[in-house]
Structure formats: C-alpha cells, structure tokens
C-alpha positions in Angstrom: -0.1 0.0 -0.3 1.4 3.5 -0.9 2.1 5.8 1.8 3.2 9.4 1.6 7.2 9.9 1.6 8.5 12.1 4.3 11.9 14.2 3.5 13.8 11.5 6.5 12.4 8.5 5.0 13.5 9.4 1.5 17.0 9.7 2.7 17.1 7.2 5.0 16.0 4.9 1.9 18.3 6.1 -0.4 21.3 6.4 1.7 20.5 2.6 2.2 21.0 1.5 -1.1 24.6 2.9 -0.6 25.3 0.6 2.5 24.7 -2.3 0.4 27.2 -1.0 -1.8 29.8 -0.5 0.9 32.9 -2.4 0.8 32.0 -3.8 -2.9 32.8 -1.1 -4.8 34.2 2.5 -4.6 32.3 5.2 -2.9 33.0 7.6 -6.1 31.5 5.0 -7.9 27.8 4.4 -6.2 26.7 6.9 -8.3 26.8 4.7 -11.6 24.4 2.4 -9.9 22.1 4.0 -7.7 20.6 6.8 -9.6 20.1 4.5 -12.3 18.2 2.1 -10.2 16.1 5.0 -8.9 15.1 6.4 -12.1 14.3 3.1 -13.3 11.8 2.6 -10.4 10.7 5.9 -10.3 9.4 5.4 -13.9 7.9 2.3 -13.3 5.9 3.7 -10.0 4.9 6.8 -12.0 3.7 4.8 -15.1 1.6 2.9 -12.6 0.1 5.5 -11.5 -0.8 7.2 -14.8 -2.3 3.6 -15.8 -4.5 3.3 -12.8 -6.0 7.4 -13.6 -6.3 6.5 -17.0 -8.4 2.9 -16.3 -10.4 5.0 -14.0 -11.7 7.0 -17.0 -11.5 4.5 -19.7 -12.4 1.3 -17.4 -9.9 -0.9 -19.7 -6.1 -1.9 -19.3 -5.5 -1.7 -23.0 -6.9 1.8 -23.4 -4.9 2.8 -20.3 -1.3 1.8 -21.9 -2.0 3.9 -24.6 1.0 5.6 -25.4 -0.9 9.2 -25.1 -1.6 8.2 -21.3 2.2 8.3 -20.5 5.1 10.7 -20.3 7.7 7.6 -21.2 7.2 4.3 -22.5 7.9 1.1 -21.3 8.1 -1.5 -23.4 7.0 -5.3 -22.5 10.0 -6.8 -19.9 11.4 -3.7 -18.9 9.0 -2.7 -15.8 10.5 -2.6 -12.2 8.3 -5.7 -11.6 9.8 -7.5 -14.4 13.6 -7.1 -13.2 12.5 -8.2 -9.6 11.4 -11.8 -10.8 14.6 -12.2 -12.8 17.1 -14.6 -10.2 20.0 -14.8 -12.4 21.9 -12.7 -14.3 20.5 -10.0 -12.6 22.8 -7.4 -13.9 22.4 -8.2 -17.8 18.8 -8.2 -17.0 18.6 -4.6 -15.4 20.8 -3.2 -18.9 18.5 -4.9 -21.0 15.7 -3.6 -19.4 17.6 0.3 -19.3 18.6 0.1 -23.0 15.2 -0.4 -24.3 13.6 2.2 -22.4 16.2 4.3 -23.6 14.8 3.0 -27.2 11.6 3.5 -26.3 11.7 7.0 -25.6 14.3 8.2 -28.5 13.6 11.8 -28.2 14.1 12.4 -24.7 16.2 9.1 -22.4 18.9 8.0 -25.2 21.9 7.1 -22.9 20.2 8.3 -19.9 20.9 5.2 -17.8 25.0 6.0 -18.8 27.4 3.2 -19.0 27.2 1.3 -15.9 29.4 -2.3 -16.0 26.2 -4.2 -14.6 27.2 -7.7 -16.4 30.0 -7.3 -14.3 29.4 -10.0 -11.4 32.9 -9.7 -9.7 32.0 -6.2 -8.8 28.0 -6.8 -8.7 27.4 -10.2 -7.8 23.8 -11.5 -8.2 22.3 -11.4 -4.7 24.2 -7.9 -4.3 21.7 -6.8 -6.8 18.9 -8.7 -5.5 19.1 -6.7 -2.2 19.5 -3.8 -4.4 15.9 -4.4 -6.1 14.3 -5.3 -2.8 15.6 -2.3 -1.0 14.0 0.5 -3.5 11.0 -1.8 -3.9 10.2 -1.1 -0.4 8.4 2.3 -1.1 6.4 3.5 -3.9 7.7 6.5 -5.9 4.8 7.7 -7.0 4.3 11.6 -8.0 1.0 11.4 -5.3 3.7 9.6 -2.5 6.8 11.8 -3.6 6.4 14.9 -5.6 9.1 16.1 -8.1 10.9 18.6 -6.1 10.8 16.8 -3.4 12.3 13.3 -5.1 14.8 15.8 -6.4 15.5 17.6 -3.2 16.4 13.8 -2.1 18.8 13.4 -5.0 20.8 16.1 -4.0 21.1 15.1 -0.8 22.5 11.5 -2.0 24.8 13.4 -4.5 26.6 15.6 -0.9 26.4 12.3 0.5 28.4 10.5 -2.3 30.7 13.5 -2.2 31.2 13.2 1.2 31.7 9.8 0.9 34.0 9.7 -2.1 36.4 12.2 -0.3 38.6 14.6 -3.2 36.6 12.9 -6.1 34.0 15.2 -4.9 34.8 18.5 -7.1 34.2 17.0 -10.2 30.2 16.3 -9.4 29.4 18.7 -6.6 29.4 22.3 -6.0 28.4 23.9 -2.7 24.6 24.6 -3.0 24.7 27.1 -0.4 27.0 29.3 -3.2 25.0 28.4 -6.0 21.7 29.8 -4.7 23.8 33.1 -3.8 24.9 32.9 -7.7 22.1 32.2 -9.2 20.2 35.1 -7.2 23.2 37.8 -8.4 21.8 36.9 -12.0 18.1 36.8 -11.5 17.0 34.4 -13.7 13.4 34.8 -15.7 10.5 32.8 -16.7 11.3 31.6 -20.2 15.5 32.3 -20.3 17.7 30.4 -21.7 20.5 28.9 -19.3 23.8 27.1 -19.9 26.4 25.5 -17.9 29.4 24.4 -19.5 30.7 22.1 -17.1 27.1 20.5 -15.6 28.6 18.1 -13.5 24.9 16.7 -11.9 23.0 19.5 -13.3 22.7 21.2 -9.8 23.4 24.7 -11.1 20.5 24.3 -14.1 18.2 23.5 -11.4 19.1 26.0 -8.8 17.6 28.2 -11.5 14.3 26.8 -11.8 14.3 26.3 -8.0 14.8 30.1 -7.3 11.9 30.9 -9.9 9.7 28.2 -7.9 10.6 30.0 -4.6 9.3 33.0 -5.8 6.6 32.0 -7.2 7.1 32.6 -10.9 6.6 30.6 -13.9 9.7 27.5 -13.6 8.5 25.1 -16.1 9.5 27.2 -19.7 12.8 27.4 -18.0 15.2 26.5 -21.4 18.4 24.4 -19.3 21.5 23.5 -21.3 24.6 22.1 -19.7 27.6 19.4 -21.4 29.3 17.6 -19.1 33.2 16.0 -20.1 32.2 12.5 -17.7 29.6 10.4 -19.4 28.3 8.9 -16.1 27.9 12.0 -14.9 26.3 13.6 -17.8 24.0 10.8 -17.4 23.0 11.7 -14.0 22.4 15.2 -14.7 19.7 14.4 -17.3 17.9 12.2 -14.5 18.2 15.0 -12.2 16.9 17.0 -14.0 13.8 15.2 -15.1 13.3 14.0 -11.2 12.7 17.6 -10.4 10.1 18.1 -12.8 12.4 19.5 -15.6 11.5 18.7 -19.0 13.1 21.9 -21.3 16.3 20.3 -20.0 19.6 19.4 -22.8 22.6 17.7 -21.0 25.3 16.4 -23.7 28.0 14.3 -23.2 31.5 16.0 -24.3 34.8 18.1 -24.2 32.9 21.9 -24.0 36.7 23.1 -25.2 37.3 20.5 -27.6 33.8 20.5 -29.2 31.1 22.4 -28.1 27.8 20.8 -27.9 25.4 23.9 -28.9 25.8 25.4 -31.9 23.7 27.9 -34.0 25.3 27.3 -37.6 28.6 27.2 -37.5 28.7 29.8 -34.3 28.2 29.5 -30.9 24.9 29.6 -29.5 24.5 32.1 -27.3 23.0 32.4 -24.0 20.7 34.5 -21.2 21.8 32.8 -18.0 25.4 31.0 -17.7 26.4 29.3 -14.0 29.5 27.6 -14.3 32.2 26.0 -12.0 34.5 24.9 -14.5 37.5 22.3 -13.6 40.1 24.4 -12.5 43.9 24.7 -13.7 43.4 21.5 -16.0 46.7 20.1 -17.7 45.5 17.7 -20.3 43.5 20.0 -22.7 44.3 20.5 -26.2 45.5 23.8 -26.5 47.0 23.2 -30.3 43.3 23.5 -31.6 42.2 26.3 -29.3 45.5 28.3 -30.7 43.1 27.7 -34.1 39.7 27.9 -32.4 37.0 28.1 -35.0 34.1 30.0 -33.0 36.8 32.4 -31.9 37.0 32.2 -28.1 40.4 32.9 -28.2 40.0 36.6 -28.4 42.1 37.7 -25.7 44.7 34.6 -26.2 45.6 31.6 -25.6 46.3 30.2 -22.1 49.3 28.2 -21.0 48.9 24.3 -21.1 49.1 24.2 -17.4 46.7 26.5 -17.0 43.4 26.2 -19.1 41.1 28.1 -16.7 41.1 31.4 -19.1 40.0 29.1 -22.2 37.1 28.3 -20.1 36.4 32.0 -19.4 36.8 32.6 -23.2 34.1 30.3 -24.0 31.7 31.4 -21.4 32.1 35.0 -22.2 31.1 33.7 -26.3 28.4 32.1 -25.0 26.5 35.3 -23.6 23.8 36.8 -25.3 25.0 40.3 -26.2 22.0 42.1 -25.2 21.1 40.5 -22.3 23.5 38.0 -21.2 25.1 37.4 -17.8 27.3 35.0 -16.1 28.4 33.5 -12.7 31.7 31.7 -12.2 33.3 29.8 -9.4 37.3 30.3 -9.9 40.1 30.0 -7.8 41.5 33.1 -6.7 44.2 32.8 -9.1 42.8 33.7 -12.3 42.5 37.4 -10.8 46.3 37.8 -10.6 48.5 35.1 -12.6 51.4 37.0 -14.2 51.1 34.4 -17.0 48.0 35.1 -17.8 48.5 38.9 -17.4 47.6 39.8 -21.2 44.2 37.5 -21.1 43.2 39.2 -18.0 43.8 42.1 -19.8 41.5 41.7 -22.7 39.1 40.6 -20.2 39.0 43.9 -18.3 39.3 45.9 -21.6 36.0 44.3 -23.0 34.0 46.0 -19.8 32.2 42.6 -19.6 33.1 42.3 -16.2 30.7 43.9 -13.6 31.8 42.3 -10.4 34.8 40.2 -8.5 33.7 38.5 -5.4 36.1 37.1 -3.0 34.9 34.3 -0.9 36.2 32.5 2.2 38.1 29.4 2.7 36.2 25.5 2.3 33.9 26.7 -0.1 35.2 24.5 -3.1 34.4 21.3 -2.0 37.1 19.3 0.3 39.4 21.5 -1.0 40.7 24.4 1.8 41.2 26.8 -1.3 39.2 30.5 -1.1 36.9 30.5 -3.9 35.9 33.8 -6.2 32.9 34.4 -8.2 33.4 36.6 -11.3 30.1 38.4 -12.4 30.3 39.2 -16.5 27.3 41.3 -17.8 26.7 41.7 -22.0 24.8 44.8 -21.3 25.9 46.7 -18.2 23.5 49.9 -16.7 24.8 52.9 -17.9 26.3 53.4 -14.4 28.5 50.9 -14.0 30.0 50.9 -17.5 33.8 51.1 -17.3 33.8 50.2 -13.7 34.4 47.0 -11.5 32.5 46.2 -8.0 35.4 44.2 -5.7 33.6 42.6 -2.5 35.7 41.2 -0.2 33.5 38.4 2.0 36.3 36.3 3.2 34.7 36.5 6.8 31.0 35.6 5.4 31.0 32.2 6.0 30.2 29.7 8.6 31.4 26.4 9.0 30.7 23.2 10.4 32.6 20.7 10.9 34.4 19.6 8.1 32.3 21.8 6.0 32.3 25.6 4.9 28.7 26.9 3.8 27.0 30.4 3.4 24.3 31.5 6.1 21.3 33.3 4.5 22.3 36.2 6.1 25.9 36.1 4.6 24.2 35.5 1.1 22.1 39.0 1.7 25.1 40.7 2.6 26.7 40.2 -0.6 23.8 40.0 -2.5 23.1 43.7 -1.0 26.2 45.2 -1.8 26.3 43.5 -5.5 22.9 45.2 -6.0 24.0 48.5 -4.5 27.1 48.6 -6.4 28.9 51.0 -4.1 32.3 51.5 -1.8 31.7 49.8 1.7 34.1 50.7 4.0 36.7 47.3 4.2 33.8 45.0 2.2 33.0 46.7 -0.9 35.1 49.2 -3.6 34.1 50.0 -7.3 37.2 50.4 -9.6 36.8 52.6 -13.0 38.6 50.1 -15.3 41.7 52.8 -16.1 42.3 52.3 -12.1 42.8 48.4 -12.5 44.7 49.1 -15.8 47.3 51.6 -13.4 47.4 48.1 -11.9 49.1 45.9 -14.5 45.2 44.9 -14.8 45.2 42.7 -11.7 42.0 41.9 -10.3 43.2 41.1 -7.1 40.8 42.0 -4.4 42.8 43.5 -1.8 43.9 45.7 -4.4 40.9 47.7 -4.1 39.3 46.7 -1.0 41.1 47.6 2.0 40.5 46.5 5.7 40.3 48.6 8.4 43.5 48.3 10.6 41.7 47.4 14.0 44.1 44.7 15.2 46.0 45.2 18.4 50.0 45.3 18.0 50.1 41.8 19.4 46.8 40.0 17.4 48.1 37.3 15.2 47.9 37.9 11.3 46.0 35.1 9.9 47.8 32.8 7.1 44.5 34.2 4.5 45.4 37.7 5.5 49.4 37.3 5.0 48.9 35.4 1.6 46.7 38.0 0.6 49.1 41.0 1.6 51.8 38.9 -0.5 49.9 38.5 -3.4 48.8 42.9 -2.9 52.8 42.9 -2.7 53.1 40.8 -5.8 50.9 42.5 -8.0 52.0 46.2 -7.4 55.3 44.7 -7.8 55.0 43.4 -11.2 54.6 47.0 -13.2 57.7 47.7 -11.5 59.7 44.7 -12.6 58.3 45.2 -16.4 59.8 48.4 -16.4 63.1 47.6 -15.0 63.3 44.6 -17.6 61.9 46.9 -20.5 64.9 49.2 -19.6 67.4 46.6 -19.4 66.4 45.6 -22.4 66.8 49.0 -24.0 70.4 49.3 -22.5 71.2 46.1 -24.2 70.6 47.2 -27.6 72.2 49.7 -27.5 
C-alpha cells in the first residue's frame, strides 16, 4: 500500500542503497549504479500511477496503456516488476531493461541510464543486485507519494552524501549549494530564459535557476536549460536529475566543452541569457593546439598556458553570452585574478568591460578543498552607470563552518547580494574601481588592491595565514608593473 514519503524517510531510503554497496565498489562509483536504479524505479511507479488514473477513466487496460496516457513508454519486460522477478544474471537483465526504455523514448531518454558495468558479477554479484532491488521495492515512488521537487531534493541529498563519502573526487560533480544559490540570486533568472552550464556535473547549477523561480512564485517550467559534461556517467546523472526535478525542457550533452562544444547556432556558438559555471580548475590535459586556431573565436584574449585552461573556459563563457541579455557567474580559484602568465588575457577581459563584479569568498567553499573561492560576474550590457567600472567585494569572513564543511548562511548571502546590487563603496567590504585604475595596476583583479580592510588589530594580535597570503598577493601584483618596467629598461640598454 502506497503512503506519502517524508523527506527524512526518503533520505534514509536512498542512503540505504549505498550501505548495500559499501565495501564492494569505490564510494565515487556509487552514483553510477544507485541513480539509474532510482530512476528506473521512479519511471515504473509513475507509469503505474498514470495507468491507474487512465483506467478509472476508460475502464480498459489496453486503453489505459495507450502512449498518450503516459509521459514515457516502458516496453514489455522492462518494468521494475519484471526486473524483480529475475533470479540469475540480474545485472544483464537490468541493463537490457534500461536500454529498452532508452530505445522506446529516443527523443528524451537516449543514453540517460549511463554506462555502468552492470554485467560484471565480480563487481556486482546477483545477490547484491537482488538486495538492492528489494531495498528499492520497499517504497512506491509515485508522484502522489513523492512530488517531483521532493524527489529532486532527495537526489541532491544523495549527491552530497556521495561527495562526503568519496573525498577529493567530489569536486568533479558537486558544488556547494549555498554558494550556487547566491550566484543564482545575483543573476536573477527570469521565466522563459535560456540557462547554460558548460561543465554541468550533475546539473545542480541548472536546477538552481528553476528552484529560485519556484521560490519566488514565478513560472519555472518554461526555462530552457542546457548543460555539457565531459564525464559520461555524470552527464547521465544530470539528465536524470533534471527529470526528477520536473524539468522537461532540459538538454544535457556529453562531451568536452573546449574541444567540441555541443550547442551551436550554425557555425557559431549558441548564446544564452544566463550562464552559471564552476569549471574544472587549472587542468593540464587539454588541447591547447586546437584552441590556438579555434573556429568559434574563443581565443579573443589569447591562448592560455598548457598547465592552466582556466581562461579557455573563461573565454568560452564570454563567447556564449547573449549580446543583449547575457550574464554569467563563474566560480574560480583566486589565481585567475592575478597570475602573471595570464596577464595579457586578463587585460583583454577587463578592457572588454564584461566584468561587473569580482567577489572574494572564504576558504572551504570548493568542496573538500581549503582553497578560497572567487566568483566573477560578467554582463554583456551593463547599466549605464556601471559601464567602465568593476565592483570588488571582499567577503572572506562571510562564511560559516560546521565540522569539516563551509557554507553561506542566509545572512551571508543577503549581505553579499545587497552589496552587489548597491554597487557602491563600503568601507572594508566593497569598492568600485574604474577600468583605468585597474589598468594602472597592471590589470590585476586581486581584491585587496581595491578593498582595504580597516586596521583595527592590536599590536599583539596574530595575523591569519589568509591575510598574510593576501598581503603577499597585493605586494606581488603591485611589484609586477615595476619589474616589467625595469626589464624593459635593461633590454633597451642591451640593445644600445
């Protein structure tokens, strides 16, 4: 008998599946097997729910099974109850059912179940899979029992739990949700707009835009969401995640955004109203040679060094902005703000007048990394009074920490958001700098160059490591132009 499922029950139910797998496979691989099974169970239970509703109307099973009564088709033999009856070669049966459902729904579900190694009995013995199936069979995941937004929240819970369990690999598919919420509020998505995440992971940033509109009581179902993800299994999870949040106009492509961008408008990149992104930072394994001759013109500020692709993603995002409505929030490591080997590209970025805000945040907001985070906000068409200016916000202390996790409380988010929207100087917290002033500082975007913290500490008060490092960065940024000038003078003397 079906019953309404509470959020706590859902979380316990979902995590119980991970407990079954613990010790058999790496925690980082849980998602490849648990998410597809949850999705298969949800599809089957919703199909049954739709069948029952149609049966009440028509009083005939064949009529109730007509495609127009169902959101997705489930072929004979591919329903959850069919899988439950299998006693041997269970993984093979699961994979066959998943592929049959994908084939029966080519416009929506192709590839959605990912590429898990279901037939590997050494990895997943029949007994383990049977235990998983019986575990998931304990509850009915119908819409009546579990509305889409609540199942989506359960999915997000599981993603975070997997991140906690898998340690350093988590950053590949998880971004701190309190920070994502802040970035979304800064961009203010509107109904009907297009939203893009070029490195979307499990789709959390895309989903955040729909959640924000829903929170405001605005129409969210007509958002057009687009994402690309290099990891095939993770891209499949992102697609499932969108479906489980009730988002039907979602497009998640598998592939390398830099080498082969998935969303094109003819021979050019498609452009979007909103871009939210947390690109993989400072990757070394990327095709720099191809980027040198990029057919989409994404090297307008230059070609990044082989050891750091950050500005390749930066330029891809800038090229993906709608020329009138486009705005972006990009989560990046602080190094992109001041590193010398990216100075020329940073100068091009600043001179483009796309940068609206540089936000410095506290440590620990990159998942499972102590590195401090920075958010750079771009806007294609700034308000007249903001043109030729950049707002710098030093929010290092606006962070909470419990046990090993850092996050932003609501009052942290609201303080930062108010400073961003106010776009004016606030002593020790925010400063507006003209582009000419930034040019005089060698186009460094190091926040301490522009936002000065009031010196209130007593002589005996210890200086934190973070403040010491930031002070060093400021000194280094200020020294760079002077060093370049001296080197230029030396070259002239040698030339004589």
